[in-house]
C-alpha positions in Angstrom: 0.0 0.0 0.0 2.8 2.3 0.8 4.4 1.6 -2.6 1.1 2.3 -4.4 0.6 5.5 -2.3 4.2 6.6 -3.1 3.7 5.9 -6.8 0.4 7.7 -6.9 1.8 10.7 -5.1 4.7 10.8 -7.5 2.4 11.0 -10.6 0.2 13.5 -8.8 3.2 15.7 -8.2 4.3 15.3 -11.9 0.8 16.4 -13.1 0.8 19.3 -10.7 4.2 20.5 -11.8 3.2 20.2 -15.4 0.0 22.2 -14.7 2.0 24.9 -13.0 4.6 25.0 -15.8 2.0 25.4 -18.5 0.3 28.1 -16.4 3.6 30.0 -16.1 4.1 29.7 -19.9 0.6 31.1 -20.5 1.2 34.0 -18.1 4.5 34.7 -19.9 2.8 34.7 -23.3 0.1 37.1 -22.0 2.8 39.5 -20.8 4.3 42.2 -23.1 7.5 40.2 -23.4 5.6 37.1 -24.4 3.6 39.0 -27.1 6.8 40.4 -28.6 8.2 36.8 -28.6 5.1 35.4 -30.3 5.1 38.1 -32.9 8.8 38.1 -33.4 9.0 34.4 -34.5 6.8 34.7 -37.6 8.3 38.1 -38.4 11.8 36.6 -38.3 10.6 33.7 -40.5 9.1 36.1 -43.1 12.2 38.3 -43.0 14.6 35.3 -43.5 12.7 33.4 -46.2 10.7 36.2 -47.9 12.3 39.7 -47.4 15.9 38.6 -47.7 15.4 36.5 -51.0 13.3 39.4 -52.4 16.2 41.9 -51.6 18.6 39.5 -53.3 16.4 39.3 -56.4 16.0 43.1 -56.4 19.8 43.5 -56.3 20.3 41.2 -59.2 17.6 43.0 -61.2 19.7 46.2 -60.9 22.8 44.6 -62.4 24.0 43.9 -65.9 24.1 40.4 -67.5 27.6 38.9 -67.9 27.3 35.7 -69.9 29.9 33.0 -69.6 30.8 33.6 -66.0 29.5 32.7 -62.5 27.4 34.4 -61.3 26.2 35.7 -64.7 25.7 39.4 -63.6 27.9 42.3 -62.6 28.6 43.4 -59.1 26.7 46.1 -57.4 29.6 47.4 -55.3 32.8 48.0 -57.2 36.1 48.7 -55.4 38.4 51.0 -57.4 42.2 51.3 -57.2 42.1 54.1 -54.7 39.9 52.0 -52.4 36.8 54.0 -53.3 33.5 52.0 -53.3 31.3 52.8 -56.2 27.7 51.7 -56.5 26.8 50.5 -60.0 23.0 50.2 -60.5 21.4 49.7 -63.9 17.7 50.3 -64.8 18.2 48.8 -68.2 16.3 45.6 -67.3 13.2 47.5 -66.3 13.4 49.7 -69.4 13.6 46.5 -71.5 10.4 45.3 -69.9 8.6 48.5 -70.9 9.9 48.4 -74.5 9.3 44.7 -75.3 5.6 43.8 -75.8 6.3 40.2 -75.0 6.4 40.9 -71.3 3.3 43.0 -71.3 1.5 40.2 -73.3 2.7 37.6 -70.8 1.5 39.6 -67.9 -1.9 40.2 -69.4 -2.2 36.5 -70.3 -1.3 35.6 -66.7 -4.0 38.0 -65.4 -6.5 36.6 -67.8 -5.8 33.0 -66.8 -5.9 33.9 -63.1 -9.1 36.0 -63.3 -11.1 33.6 -65.4 -9.9 30.6 -63.3 -10.8 32.4 -60.1 -14.3 33.2 -61.3 -14.9 29.6 -62.5 -13.5 28.3 -59.1 -15.9 30.6 -57.3 -18.9 29.4 -59.4 -18.0 25.8 -58.7 -16.7 26.1 -55.2 -19.5 28.2 -53.7 -22.3 25.6 -54.1 -19.9 22.9 -52.7 -19.0 25.1 -49.7 -22.6 25.9 -49.1 -23.6 22.3 -49.2 -20.8 21.3 -46.8 -21.7 24.1 -44.4 -25.4 23.0 -44.3 -24.6 19.3 -43.9 -24.7 17.5 -40.6 -21.3 17.2 -38.7 -20.6 13.6 -39.8 -21.2 14.2 -43.6 -19.4 17.6 -43.3 -16.3 15.9 -42.1 -16.4 13.4 -44.9 -17.0 16.1 -47.5 -14.0 18.1 -46.1 -11.8 15.1 -46.3 -12.9 14.7 -49.9 -11.9 18.3 -50.6 -8.5 18.0 -48.9 -7.7 14.5 -50.3 -6.2 15.8 -53.5 -3.5 17.6 -51.5 -2.2 14.2 -50.5 -0.9 13.8 -54.1 1.7 16.1 -55.7 0.1 18.8 -57.9 2.6 17.9 -60.6 1.3 14.4 -60.7 -2.3 15.6 -60.8 -1.4 18.0 -63.6 0.1 15.2 -65.6 -3.0 13.1 -64.9 -5.0 15.7 -66.7 -3.2 14.8 -69.9 -4.8 11.4 -69.9 -8.2 13.0 -69.5 -7.9 15.8 -72.1 -5.9 14.1 -74.9 -7.5 13.0 -78.2 -8.1 9.5 -77.0 -8.6 10.6 -73.4 -11.6 10.1 -71.0 -13.6 13.2 -72.1 -13.4 12.5 -75.9 -14.1 8.8 -75.4 -17.2 9.7 -73.3 -18.5 12.3 -75.8 -18.0 9.9 -78.7 -19.5 7.0 -76.8 -22.8 8.9 -76.2 -22.8 10.2 -79.8 -22.3 13.9 -79.2 -19.2 14.2 -81.4 -17.8 12.2 -84.3 -14.2 13.4 -84.1 -12.1 14.0 -81.0 -11.9 17.5 -79.7 -8.7 19.4 -79.4 -8.7 19.9 -75.7 -5.0 19.4 -74.8 -2.4 22.1 -75.3 -5.0 24.8 -75.5 -6.0 27.7 -73.3 -9.0 25.7 -72.2 -6.7 23.0 -70.8 -4.9 25.7 -68.8 -8.2 26.9 -67.3 -9.2 23.4 -66.4 -5.8 22.6 -64.8 -5.7 25.8 -62.7 -9.3 25.4 -61.5 -8.7 21.7 -60.7 -5.6 22.4 -58.7 -6.7 25.5 -56.8 -10.4 24.7 -56.3 -9.8 23.5 -52.6 -8.3 26.9 -51.8 -11.7 28.4 -52.8 -13.8 25.9 -51.0 -12.1 25.8 -47.6 -12.3 29.5 -46.7 -15.8 29.7 -48.0 -16.9 26.7 -46.0 -15.3 28.2 -42.8 -17.1 31.5 -43.4 -20.5 29.9 -44.2 -20.3 27.6 -41.1 -20.2 30.6 -38.9 -23.3 32.0 -40.6 -26.7 32.0 -38.7 -29.0 30.1 -41.1 -32.0 31.1 -39.0 -31.8 34.4 -40.8 -32.9 32.6 -44.0 -35.8 31.1 -42.2 -36.8 34.5 -40.9 -36.5 35.9 -44.5 -38.7 33.0 -45.8 -41.3 33.7 -43.1 -41.4 37.4 -44.2 -42.1 36.3 -47.8 -38.7 36.5 -49.3 -38.0 34.1 -52.2 -35.0 31.8 -52.0 -32.9 33.8 -54.5 -33.8 37.1 -52.9 -32.8 35.8 -49.5 -29.6 34.5 -51.0 -28.7 37.8 -52.6 -29.7 39.9 -49.6 -28.4 37.7 -46.7 -26.2 34.8 -47.7 -24.1 36.5 -50.3 -23.2 39.6 -48.3 -22.4 37.6 -45.2 -20.1 35.3 -47.2 -18.1 38.1 -48.8 -15.1 37.7 -46.4 -14.9 34.0 -47.5 -15.2 34.9 -51.2 -12.5 37.5 -50.9 -10.2 35.2 -49.0 -10.8 32.3 -51.5 -10.3 34.6 -54.5 -7.0 35.8 -53.2 -5.8 32.3 -52.4 -6.6 31.2 -56.0 -5.8 34.4 -57.9 -2.3 35.2 -56.5 -0.6 31.8 -57.1 -2.4 31.4 -60.4 -0.8 34.7 -61.7 2.6 33.2 -61.3 1.7 29.7 -62.3 4.3 28.0 -64.5 3.8 24.2 -64.3 0.2 24.1 -65.5 0.6 26.4 -68.6 3.8 24.6 -69.5 2.4 21.1 -69.3 -1.2 21.7 -70.5 -1.0 24.9 -72.5 -0.1 25.4 -76.1 2.4 27.8 -77.7 0.0 30.7 -77.2 -0.3 30.2 -73.5 2.6 32.6 -72.7 2.5 33.5 -69.0 4.8 35.4 -66.8 5.9 32.2 -65.2 7.0 30.7 -68.5 8.8 33.9 -69.4 10.7 33.8 -66.1 11.7 30.2 -66.7 12.9 31.0 -70.2 15.0 34.1 -69.2 16.5 32.4 -66.1 17.3 28.9 -67.4 17.4 29.0 -71.2 18.7 32.5 -71.9 20.7 32.7 -68.6 19.8 36.4 -68.3 19.5 36.5 -64.5 19.1 40.3 -64.2 16.3 40.4 -66.7 14.6 37.4 -65.1 14.9 39.1 -61.7 13.4 42.3 -63.1 10.4 40.3 -64.4 10.0 38.7 -61.0 10.1 42.0 -59.1 7.8 43.7 -61.6 5.3 40.8 -61.3 5.4 41.0 -57.5 4.9 44.8 -57.4 2.0 44.6 -60.0 0.2 42.1 -57.7 1.0 43.6 -54.3 0.4 47.2 -55.0 -3.3 46.7 -56.2 -3.8 44.5 -53.2 -2.5 47.1 -50.8 -4.7 49.8 -52.4 -7.7 47.5 -52.1 -6.9 46.8 -48.4 -6.5 50.5 -47.8 -9.9 51.3 -49.3 -11.6 48.5 -47.4 -10.1 49.7 -44.1 -11.2 53.3 -44.8 -14.8 52.1 -45.6 -14.9 50.0 -42.4 -13.6 53.0 -40.4 -16.3 55.3 -41.9 -18.9 52.6 -41.2 -17.8 52.3 -37.6 -17.8 56.1 -37.2 -21.4 56.3 -38.3 
C-alpha cells in the first residue's frame, strides 16, 4: 500500500508540476515580453525566407548580365584602385520590360488566366462550400476530407494526370464519342481551355475551404426569418447569404488568384504555344537565356504589380470600415 501510495503521489506531483509549468508559460505569453516573442518568431521567419530573398532578387535586377561567368551578372559594389567604393546600378532591365511587348502580353495573359480561373473556381466552389456548411457534422467531415484529399498527391502528378483526361483518346473524348455527341475527338489538350481546367482543378480546394469556414459561422435562421417574411430563396440568398459570405469569397479569391498569376507548371504542361504566361517567361529568361538580371526584373515587376493593387484594395476596405464604424 505504501508503494502504491508513493507511486500515486509521484504521478500526482508530476501532473501538478506540469500544470504549474503550462500556467507560467501562459502567463508569460500574456505579458508584453511574451507578445513580442510570439510576434517576433513569424516576423523573423518572413524576413529570413521572404524579405531577404526578395532583396537578393531586387539587387540582381539592378545589375548587368555577364554571360559565360558565374554568377552571370555584374557586381553592385565596385572597389576602385584608390579603395573608393562605387555603387553601380542599372535600370536597363526594367526599361527593357517596358519596350518589349512580350512581357506585357505575358503579364496580361497571366492576369486573364488567373481572373477567369478564379471566377470559375468561385462558381463551382460556392455551391460545394454551401452544401458542406449545411450538412450534418458527420457528412461535413467526410466532405471536407474529400476536398482535402487531392493535397495528398503532388500537384505535378495531378497535372500530368489531366493529360490522360484531355488528350485526343482521353476520357472526355471517349465519353463524348460514346454517347454520340461528337464524331471526331476535340482538341482539348495544349489549349487555353486546358490551362483553365488545370488551374481550377488544382486550386479549387483553396476556394472551397475559406468559403466553408465562413458559411459555417453564418446564422442560417436568418434565411428562415426571411422566408417567413415572404422573401423568395434567390432574394434571400442575394440579400443575406451572399453579403455575409463576402469575407470568405475575398479570401478564397486571393488564395486562387495570387498563385495562379505566377503559375508555371500548368501552362507549360497543358498549354499550347499561345499560353505565354509570366511564369514561362521567367523560366525562359532564367534557365534558357541565362539572363538573371532580366529574369529578376520580371519577378520584381510581377510582384509589385500584384502587391500594389492588393495594398490599395486593403486600404480602401479599411477606410470604408472606419467610416462605417464612425457612423
